[in-house]
C-alpha positions, -999 to +999 in steps of 0.1 A: +069+302-123+075+291-158+073+319-184+062+316-220+086+326-248+067+358-253+069+367-216+106+361-217+109+384-247+089+411-229+113+409-199+143+412-222+128+443-239+121+459-205+155+451-192+172+467-222+148+497-228+129+503-196+111+522-185+091+516-216+054+519-223+032+489-233+026+504-267+063+505-274+067+469-262+039+458-285+055+477-314+088+459-309+070+425-309+048+435-338+017+428-317-012+449-305-014+463-270-045+443-263-027+411-272+001+419-247-022+430-219-025+396-202+012+389-204+020+423-189-005+418-161+010+384-153+045+396-152+035+426-131+015+405-106+043+380-104+068+407-095+091+405-126+080+439-138+066+470-121+046+498-138+043+535-131+016+557-146+028+579-175+063+563-172+059+527-183+072+493-173+106+486-157+124+454-146+125+448-109+157+429-111+144+400-090+149+363-099+122+337-098+137+323-066+136+357-049+100+363-060+090+328-046+108+336-013+089+369-011+056+352-017+063+325+009+072+352+034+037+367+031+021+334+042+012+336+079+008+307+103-026+321+114-040+313+079-028+276+078-026+261+113-047+231+121-065+221+153-041+207+179-044+172+192-039+175+229-036+152+259-039+160+296-008+155+318-024+126+337-034+107+306-017+073+302+009+064+276-015+038+263-042+065+257-015+087+240-006+058+216-043+052+208-049+089+202-019+092+179-031+062+159-067+073+157-059+109+148-031+099+124-007+125+137+030+124+146+029+148+175+007+152+205+007+182+228+002+179+265-017+206+284-026+214+320-060+223+335-058+258+319-052+244+284-017+257+286+012+238+270+034+218+293+048+191+270+051+174+237+049+137+228+065+124+196+064+089+181+099+083+194+088+092+229+059+067+228+080+040+211+107+043+238+081+041+266+065+010+250+098-010+249+098-031+280+074-049+303+058-019+319+020-015+319+014+015+296-019+022+312-001+030+345+025+054+330+013+090+328+025+110+298+041+137+319+067+111+328+080+107+292+071+140+275+095+167+265+088+196+289+087+233+287+109+253+282+126+227+259+098+230+234+100+250+202+068+270+196+055+294+171+028+322+171+000+330+147+016+362+133+048+345+124+055+335+087+053+300+075+089+303+064+099+309+100+079+278+111+095+257+083+130+267+095+122+257+130+109+223+119+141+217+099+165+231+125+150+210+153+143+180+131+107+176+144+074+168+127+052+195+143+051+228+162+025+240+186+009+273+178+005+293+210-006+326+224+002+343+257-023+335+285-026+343+322-013+308+332+013+303+305+012+296+267-022+285+256-021+262+226-044+272+198-031+251+168-004+231+152+019+234+121+034+203+106+056+192+077+023+182+060+011+218+063+042+230+045+038+204+017+001+214+013+011+251+010+037+243-017+013+222-037-014+250-035+012+275-046+023+254-075-013+248-086-022+285-084+008+293-106-003+268-132-038+284-134 
């Protein structure tokens, strides 16, 4: 978050003299309390300052990076995951390639008859399978997919930061969002690198408002 010159001065005053009332901050800046009210509200909501009734404002001691990290930690997967693109285990590699192209995704999730996750298909998996003289309509996806339990998953209550770390650590494009079911892990959504980019853009746009 980019602060104005006046907001930077307010933070300096609170650092040096806090806790301090809004009236005293206004007096040091030779401004009215009403003029400062929006700046104080922004700094408080952003987490740079905190306020206590009959005490005044004080500096939280947190940097912009720390505040951004705290804000990102509050974002939950359940609020951002998209509809998963799934294939049945008996579907052919040809069908998987067609689906990936038509849906414009980088990852497909393979499910059994109970809609439970059994595998993942990446672009690399499909590319490897298509290299050669085999008839892709005769190869079922369960032959080439990455199988459980070698699949990294996430759950709806996890933070987006946790999902982002998994994407980076595993060097993958997408994660299945799952929930516990009677027959295994039922897939309910997907989180991708595109999701993370969208959240960062939304956060930046909101901070500019």
